[in-house]
N, C-alpha and C positions, 0 to 999 in steps of 0.2 A: 045573421051570424056570419062574421067574418069568416072567409074561407084562407087557409094557410097552404102554401105550397112548398112541399119539402125540395130543393134541389139539391140532388145528390152529383158531387163532381164525377165526371167520368174517369176511367183509369187511363192514367197517362201510358201511352204506347211507348214501347221500348222495342229494340231490334233483337230478336231472338239469336242465340247463336249456340252450337255445340262445340265449339273451339275452344272454350275455357280450359283451365288448366287442371290437373287431376285433384289438386288439394281443395280448390273450390268446389269443383262437383261433388267432393265428397262431403263437404262442409254445407253443399245447397245454397250456397251463396253465388252473387253474380260476380263473374271474374272479369276485370276491364280488359283483359287480355293484350296487355301490355307486355312488350318483349324488351330483353330477354328475361325479365321477371316482373309478374303482376304486382300491384300494390298490395293486394291482399298478403300474400306471402312475404314480401318486404316488409310489411308492419308488424307480421307475427314472427319474423325472423326464421322462417323456416325454407327450406329448400324448393324452389319451384320448378318444375318439370321443363318449363321453357328454358332454365338456364342450362340444363341438362342437354337438351335437344340442340340449343344454340352453341353450346362448346364444340361442336363439331364443324361450324360454318361461321366461325366469329370473323368478324371483319377486322382489317388491320387497324391497331389503336390510334393512328393517326387520322382514321376517316370516321367522319361524323357519322352517326347512326339517325337514320329516319324512322320516328315510331308512328303510326296511326292513331288517331285518339279516336274514341267512340263518342256515342251520344252526340250532344249538340254540336260537337266540334266538326262533326261529319255532315252538318248541313252547309257547309261551305265545300264543295266538291274541290278535290286535290289539295286540301289543307293537310300538311304534315308538321309536326313539332320536331325539330331537330335537337338531338340529344348529344351534347358533346362528350368525350371522354371524361370521366371522373366527376360528370354532373350530379350521377347517382351510381352508388356502388351495384356493380353486378353479382356481389358475392354476399349472401346473408350474414349478419352479424355473428352468426352462431357458429359458422363455419368458418369464420375469420380467426377464431380462437384453435381450430383444429387444424388448419391448413399444414402442410409441411414446411412451407415457406416463412411462416408467422411463428412457427412454435421451436423452429431450429434455435440451438444457441447462439448468442451473438458472436460467437467465435467465428462463424461461417462470414460475419459481417466484417469484423475487425481483424480477419485472418490469424486470431490464435485459437489453436485448438484448446478445447475443454473450458472455454471462458463462458460462464453462465450468468443467468440474471442476478443469481446471488453476490456473484463477483462484481457485478456493477455497483451493487450496494457499498462493497467493499471499497472499490475505487473512489465512489464518491465520499466516503468517511474518511480515505486518507487525505483526499486533496483539501476537504472542509474543515477537518479536525486534526486528524493524527499529524499532517505537515506542520500545523503550527505548532505544535508542542517542540518542534526543533527549529522554530523561527524566531526565537529571542523573545523578550519581553514586548517589543514593539511590533513585531512581524514583519519586519524588513525585509527579511530574507526572502527570495524568490527560487533559493536553490530546490529547496524541498516541496514546494508548494507547487511549481512551474516545471523546472527543468527536468527533475527527475521523473514525474508522469510522462512528459513528452518523451524521455529516453526510453522509457517502458513500451510507448507504442511501436518502437522499431525492435525492441528486444524483449521478446517473450519471457526469458527467464528473470528479467528485471522485475517484469509486471507480477511474476508468481510472487516474488519476495514482497513487493508493494503490498499485494493483498493479504500475504500471511502476517506482515506487521500491522496491517489495518485490523485484522480479525483479532489479534492478541490484544489490542487497544480496546476493541469493544469487549472482549472478554474481561479487561480492567474495569471498565466503565459499567458493566453489567454481570456482576457476579451470578445472578440467576440464570445466565444463558452462558456462562463460561465453558461448559463442555461441549456444546454446540460450536461456539466460535473457534474453540482450541483445535476442534477437530478440523475445521477449514483451514485454521493455519497450518497444521500439521500437514495436510495434505499439499498446499501451496508450497510449503517450505520444502518438502521433498523434492517437488516436481524442480523447484528454481535452483536446489543445490545440485542436482544432477547435471542440469543445463549448464550452469555456472563452470563447474569442472571441466565438460567437455569444451565450454569456450575458451579455458584456460588455456588448452592445448592448442587453439587455433586463434590466438590474438591477433587482431589487425586494426588499423588506425580508426577503423568503423565501430568496433566494438570495444575497445579497451575502456572508454568512460563509462560504459554501462556495465562492465566487469568489475571497474573499481568499486562503483557505488553499490553494486550488487553484494560485495564482500563487507561493505561498509553496515548494508542492512543486515546481513547475516550477523554480524556483531549485534546489533540492536536487536533482532529476534532472539537471540541467545539471552541478551538483558531482559527482554520483556517477557520471557517465560517465567521470571521471579526467582527467588532463591530456593534453591533444592538440596538436600543432603546429599553430599559427595560432591557439588559442583561448587566451585569457587572461582570461576572464570579463568583465573591463572594457573590453577592446578586442582587436581582432583581426577574423578576417574575419565579416561581416555575420550569417550565419546562426549563429554562434557566441554571439552576444551578444543573441539575440532576446529571452532570458529578461529580460534589465534593460530591455529597450524595453516588455515586457508588465508589470513591475514598476512602471515610470512611469506606464503607462496605467491601473494600477489604482489607483496614488496619487491620480491625479486625480479618479477616481471616488468613492474613500473620501471627498475633500476635499468633493466634491459632496454625499454623503451622510453627513457625518460624525457626526451624531447616531445614526444607524443602528449605526454600529459600535462608537461609544463606550457604547453602552448593551446591546450584545449579548455572544455568547460570547465574542468576540475584544477586549472591552474590555481586561483586563489586557495584553493583548500590543500593542495599538495605543497605548496609553495610557502603557505602560511602567510597570514596577514602582516603588514608591515608594522613593527611595534612603535606606535606613537605615546608618548607619555600620559598617563591618566592626570585629571585634576584630583586635588587634594581630597575633593568630597568622594571621589570615586574608587580611592585608594583601598584595597582589602586590609583587613586591620590582622591577617594572619602574621605572627611574627615568624615567618618562615626561615629567614635568613640565619638566624642563631640556631634555629632546630635543625637547619640542613648541615649546617657545620657540625653540630654535636652527632647526626646520623653519620657524617662521614668519618669523623673519629672512631665512632662505635665499628664501623665497617673494619676500619683498618685494624683496630685492634684485636676483633673477633675473628678475622679471616687472614691474619698476617702470612700464615704458613700454605693459604689456600690457592692453587694455580689459577683459580677464577678470580683473584681479587681484583684485577685490573677491571674485568666485567662487571663486577658489582659497583666499582667507583664510577664507570661510565654512566651506569645506570642511575647513581647518584647526581652525577652533573646534569645528566639530562632532565631528570626530574626536577631538579633547582631550576634549570631554563624554563620548564613549564610552570612553575611556581613564580618566576618573574613575568613571564608573558600575562599570566592569568592577573596578578595582583598589583603589577605595576605597568606594565607595557601595553595592555589592550584596551584603548576606549571603546565605550560602547556596550551593548547587551546582545548581540548576535550571537546566537548559540552555535554557529558554524564554527566560529573563533574558538569556541570553547571544546568542542569535539576534536578540532585540529589539533590543539595544543594540548589537551589532556589525554585524550584516547589515541590519536594517530600521531603525537609529537613524542610520546613516552611509549606507550604499548607498542607502537608500530616499529620502534627502534630496538626493541627489547632482543638481544642475541639468545640463539637456541641454547645456550650455555647458561644463561640465566633463568630460563625457564625450566630447564632441565634439573637446576639446583632447587627451584621452587617445589617441582614435583618431589625431589629427595628431601623436602622440609629442611632445607639449610636454613641456620640461623641468621646470616647476613642478608640473604635476599627477602627472607619473611619480613625483616624490619624494615628493608626499604620499600616493601610492597605495602606496610601498615602507613606508612607516611604518604605514599600514593593516595591512598583512601582518605586522607584530609582534604585533598584537593578534589577529589572524586564528589565527596559528601557536599562540601561547601558549593561547589560551582555546578555541579549536575544531580543533587540531590532533591530538586523540587521536579525533575523531570520523572515523568512516570515510568520508564522503562527501567531508571536505575535507583527506584523505591526499595529500600531494605538490602541492597546489595552490599553497602559499605560496611554495615553492621553484621551482616551474614560472613564476610570474609575474616572480616576483624576478630570475630570471635573465633574462627577457626586458627589464626595466626595465634593468638593468645593460647590456645590449649597447645600449640605445637611446641612454645618455648618453655623453658624453665622458669623458675621463680626469679633467678637472677637477671635473666635476659628480658623478662616482661617490664623492667624498669625502664628500657629502651623504647618502649611503645607508649610510655604515658601521656606523651603529647596527642597521639592519634586516639587513645582512648578519651582522652578530654574532648576533642573536637569531634568525633565520630560520635562516640556515646556507647 
């Protein structure tokens, strides 16, 4: 009978050591004793006591760390594996998420107090989405997409307002999260507004562009909140028209330092684009010339004995220029031109007497405002921040007029709806 011999392999010898880390000893597994962190602790993302003990005597980051290797590597006397900085993390993943340097707000990195990770989302949304809504149909304008965000890097108050407008845009796009985004917008708006007011008292060549753009964004934020009872942009409750008061304040500052604005980044907007005749197919079909003549006649007849008649007629003339610029004079689709000639060519030039007359619900300025809404509806109605405003304001104007005077706003009613 054939004999069989069972050959049992001998147990492989290994070096015994009592120098393993505490975690490995507790788990009764072999520790490779790699410092400053053993492989087992590294793989399980737990703190190795080698890391703690090594922190007191850590070498300079520029110095390569020599680590002994166990097992077969020790068969070659004096052999060492060189571990260069960042070849292997000395901090477990679990601790990376809780260390102060990693959880601190990005404000410490960007130098902007109170800047959080949620604000990074808002900034990204402004650059990739909100800014495009102000850049015309062809998206050619770099002003809102590039220039304004770059200004915000050096002007925290401008960045606050950029984030506020971005949050309101997200609230517009996601009604189910409207409350959350609106709360973020309120917080940023409050911070930005306070800082802008402080900057107005200390205007310099370095911050005047940012202050001017901030005033524009404050206007946009007022529009972006949407129509509300008692708020008609140009008149209403005092707190609702604060943007118009701020805009007038900035106007006086710009007039005082006119050269700085006309030679800086905002020169194309402040000066306005050169009027170049449009091609026939580009012409706006609004019959504004005849309507503006009728408006002028109405104002003269309705406010003949009003001391502010010249102010009302000046507003009519300025509005006619805006109609001419938009309907006849500006080629292209860049919204910067529209904002400049609609909001900041007419609104910006309104004297306080005209605004006071609107507050008092005087007939002549209300009818002039109704005609302005035609331009606002036709040229800016598709921009999200203006949605519903023309209709909202016109309805209040209609309520303020008697039956006889309502005939003077038939054209605005037809065009605005």
